[in-house]
C-alpha positions as CSV (number, residue, x, y, z in Angstrom):
1,M,0.0,0.0,0.0
2,Y,1.2,3.5,-0.8
3,V,0.5,6.7,1.2
4,I,0.3,10.3,0.2
5,C,2.1,12.6,2.7
6,E,2.5,16.2,3.6
7,P,4.3,17.5,0.5
8,C,0.9,17.1,-1.4
9,I,-0.8,19.6,0.9
10,G,-1.7,22.7,-1.1
11,T,-0.1,21.2,-4.3
12,K,-2.5,18.4,-5.2
13,A,-0.6,17.6,-8.4
14,T,-2.8,15.0,-10.1
15,D,0.0,13.3,-12.0
16,C,-0.5,10.3,-9.7
17,T,-4.2,10.0,-10.5
18,D,-3.4,9.9,-14.2
19,V,-1.1,6.9,-13.9
20,C,-3.0,4.8,-11.3
21,P,-4.3,1.7,-13.1
22,V,-7.0,1.0,-10.5
23,N,-8.2,4.6,-9.9
24,C,-7.7,4.5,-6.2
25,I,-6.4,8.1,-5.7
26,H,-9.0,10.7,-4.9
27,P,-10.4,13.3,-5.2
28,R,-9.7,13.6,-8.9
29,K,-9.9,17.1,-10.5
30,D,-13.3,16.3,-11.9
31,E,-14.8,15.0,-8.6
32,P,-16.8,16.9,-6.1
33,G,-14.7,18.0,-3.2
34,F,-11.4,18.4,-5.1
35,D,-11.2,22.2,-4.5
36,E,-11.9,21.8,-0.8
37,A,-9.6,18.8,-0.2
38,E,-6.3,19.6,1.5
39,Q,-4.5,16.9,-0.4
40,L,-5.0,13.7,-2.4
41,Y,-5.5,10.3,-0.8
42,I,-4.8,6.7,-1.7
43,N,-7.5,4.1,-0.8
44,P,-5.6,1.4,1.1
45,D,-8.2,-1.2,0.2
46,E,-7.9,-0.7,-3.5
47,C,-4.1,0.1,-3.9
48,I,-2.4,-2.8,-5.7
49,D,1.2,-1.6,-4.8
50,C,2.3,-1.0,-8.4
51,G,4.3,2.1,-7.5
52,A,3.2,4.1,-10.6
53,C,2.0,6.9,-8.4
54,E,5.2,7.2,-6.5
55,A,7.2,7.6,-9.7
56,A,4.8,10.2,-11.1
57,C,4.5,12.5,-8.1
58,P,6.4,15.7,-8.8
59,V,6.7,16.7,-5.1
60,Q,7.8,13.3,-3.7
61,A,4.8,13.0,-1.5
62,I,4.1,9.3,-2.0
63,Y,5.7,6.5,-0.1
64,P,5.2,2.7,0.4
65,A,3.5,2.5,3.8
66,D,6.5,0.7,5.3
67,S,8.8,3.5,4.2
68,V,6.9,6.6,5.3
69,P,9.2,8.9,7.1
70,D,8.6,8.9,10.9
71,K,7.5,12.6,10.8
72,W,4.7,11.7,8.4
73,K,3.5,8.3,9.9
74,S,0.2,9.9,10.8
75,Y,-0.6,10.2,7.1
76,I,-1.0,6.4,6.9
77,Q,-4.2,6.7,9.0
78,K,-5.1,10.0,7.4
79,N,-5.3,8.3,4.0
80,A,-7.4,5.5,5.3
81,D,-9.7,7.8,7.2
82,Y,-10.5,9.8,4.1
83,Y,-12.3,6.6,2.7
84,K,-14.3,6.0,5.9
85,K,-16.6,8.9,5.1
């Protein structure tokens, strides 16, 4: 599973959404809530661990869950919580 962390805040570059083969990164530009969202989020139940998003992210905000820097560990839960709405 991959996680989007703090560098995405305020940036919301959607390069990752364009390359995700299972469409598990939201909100997309054309979805309700995109403008209000602080960042993008990866659905942990749908992510297939392909790594395409990590390579596409222009701000290096995406990490495998087991490699998230300690200062951003809370983003693992933050990504999961986004999908519990």
